[in-house]
N, C-alpha and C positions, 0 to 999 in steps of 0.2 A: 503493499500500499504506500509506504513511504516512497519507494522508487517510483511510483505512478506520480505522486504529488511533486517529487523532484523533476520530472521529465516535463510536467505541465508547467512549472515555474520557469524552467529553462525555455520552453517554447514561447511562453508569454515574454520573456525578457528580450528573446530574438525579434519578436515582433515590434516592441517598442523601439529597439535599436534601428530596425529597418525603416521604421516610420520617422525617426529623427534625421536619418541619413538622407531619405527622400526630401525632407523639407529643406535640409541644408544644400542639397545638390543644385547647382545652377541650372536655370532654364535652359532647355535645348534651343539652340539658335539654327534656324533653317539655313541651307547653303545660299539661298537668295539673299537673306539678311546679312550674312557673312560677306558676300560679294558687295552688297550695297554700302556696308561699314567701311570695307577697304576702299572703295571708289571715293567715299566721303572723305577719308582721311587723306587721300591723295589729292583730292580737290582743295581741302583746306591748306595742305602745305604748299600747293602750287600757287595759291592766292597770296599766302604769306610771303613767299619768295618773290613774287611780282611787286608786292608792296615794298618789300626791302630794298629790292633793286632801284624802284623808282625814287625812294626817299634817300638813297646813298649819295646822291649828287645834289646838295642843297640849293646850288644855283639853278637847277632844273627841275627842283622837286615840288611838291604840293607844299604851299606856305603852312607851317605849323599853326599859325594863329586861325586857319580855316578849319584844320582838323579838331582844333580845341572847340570850336563853335557847332561842329557838325553832331547831329543826333545819331546818325548812322553812317556807316562806311560799307560800300560794296566793291568787291573786286571780282571781275570776270576774266580769267586768263584764257588766252588762246581762242577767242570768239573767231569762227570762220565766216568769212563772207565770200559768197560765191555768185556769179552772174553769167548769164548767157544771152546775148543780144539786148533785149529791153526788159528783161525780168531777172531779178536777183534777191538775195536774201542773206540773213546772217543769224546765226546760232551758236550758243555756247552755254557753259555751266559756271556757277560761281558761288561765293558766300557772302553773307551780310551779317555784320555784328552791329548791335545797338548800344549805345553808351549806357552804363549802369553805374551806380554809386561805387567808386573805386577803380573803375576800369571800363571793360567791355564784356559784352554778353558772349555766351556760346554761339559760334557762326551757324546761322540758318542757311539752308542750300536752296538756291534758286536757279532757274533758267532764263536766259536772255534769248529773244528772238526778234525777227522783224523782216518785212519785205522792202524791195525798192524798184522803182520803175525808172527807166532811162538806159541810155547806151551803157553797156558794161560786159566785160568779159574776162574770165579767169577767176582765180581765188586768192585770198590772203588771209592772214591770221593777225588778230589784234587784241591787245589787252585793254580792258576798260576799267577805270575806277570812277565811281560815282559817290559824292558826298551828299547826304540827305541833311539840309541845313536846318530843319525844323521839325516839330512834332506833326504837323499837317502833311508834310511829305513822307513821314514814316506811316502815316495811317494808311496811304495807298498801298504799302507792302503788306498790310494785314488782310488785303482782299485776294481773291483767288486769281486775279489777273490785273496787273497795273500797267497802263500805257503811258509811257513818258511823252509830254508833249504839251501843246497849248502856250498861249502867250504869255512869256514871262516865268514860266514854270521851271525852266531849265535853262543854263548858260554854259559857255565854255569856261572852264576854271582857269584861273592864272596860275603860272608857276613861277619859281624862284621867290626873291625876297621883295615882294610887291604888296606890302601891308595896306597902302593907301588905296590902290585899286581893288583889292579883295574886299576891303570893307564896303565900298559901294555895290559890288557885285553881289555880296552875300545879302545885303538888304532887298535886293530885287528878285534873286532866284531862290526857288525851293530846292533846287538840286543842282550841283555842279559836277560837270562831267569832264572826263580826261580820256586820252587814248594813248597807247604806245604801239606803234608799228614799225618795224625794221630798226629798232633801236631808238627811234625818236618819240619823245614824250611831250605832249602839249595838250592844251584844253580843246575840247571838241564839243559842238553843240549837237547832242545826240537825240534827236526826235524821231518819232514813229516806231520806237523799240517797246516791246512788251517784256514786262517781268513777270514770272509766275513761280509760286513756290514748287520746290521739287520734293514733295512729301513723302516719296518713297525712301529718300535717304534720310529725310529729318526723322522718320519714324522708326528707320532701322538703327539710327544712332542714338536718338533721344526718346523714342516713345511717344513723341508729340509732334504736332504740325508746326509750321513756320509761324504762323500768327501767335500761337501760344509762347513760342520761344521769344518773340519779339514784343510781347506784351508785358508791360510792367518791367520786372527785373529780371526776366528770362529764367533759365533753369536754376533749380535750386536744389540742395541736399541739406537737410536739418536746418532749414531756413535760411541758409547762407548760399550766395551765388556759386554755381559749380559749373565747371567745364571738363568734360572728359578729356584725358591725357591725349587720346588720339587726334583731337582737333584743337588743342591747346594753342598751337604755333600761330595761328592767325590773330587771335585777340592779344596775344602777347606782343606780336610785331605792332599792333596798332597802340599798345601801351607803352612802346618804346618812345613814340612820337607825340603822345597825347594822354596824360593821366587824369585831366581835369574832369 
């Protein structure tokens, strides 16, 4: 009889241990999500590299006083523009971080695209940087699709040490845009472009959509702003040039 109870107690103990192990085990991640996470990491690192390279030459970089005033910063590396005869278009992927107390939010993943009409032929690759200068400009990013354009809503951003010109520009434009193509970096008035969230990557990395990341203070853990190690490089680069 004692042998029976001993065996029963052992079986119950094994069941308890198995239950605890199952609770502690990490959730299974699908191959699709793992691939999306890796693509997101590469995208964030690529954007960080583009921003670092652009800011490494102060005489031709984005003025820091403009970055200090920006509510959010977007970087879209390697946007492909292609055209044939009278029809063309551009498309690419990038990241956007919003200013939060003490720094910048975890980067949300977005797509950029748009068409064009007119004589064109061939393809080219361009890096784009966008500064969202006020909260109204950021509100557009919280929608499913945000079209850049409209009178006075976007302007070519100044480069180098031009504080006077940048102050007037910042008052007039909600978004300042820049481009780098073939090594040349300059302001570009980018109209007719649509930005929409890449929530496949956002949900794979964060378990939430872009509008949740960019609302309020972004991703949090234990009540404090949190950025996964895999995508931390981009907001860290922004913090190098603006901590306000």
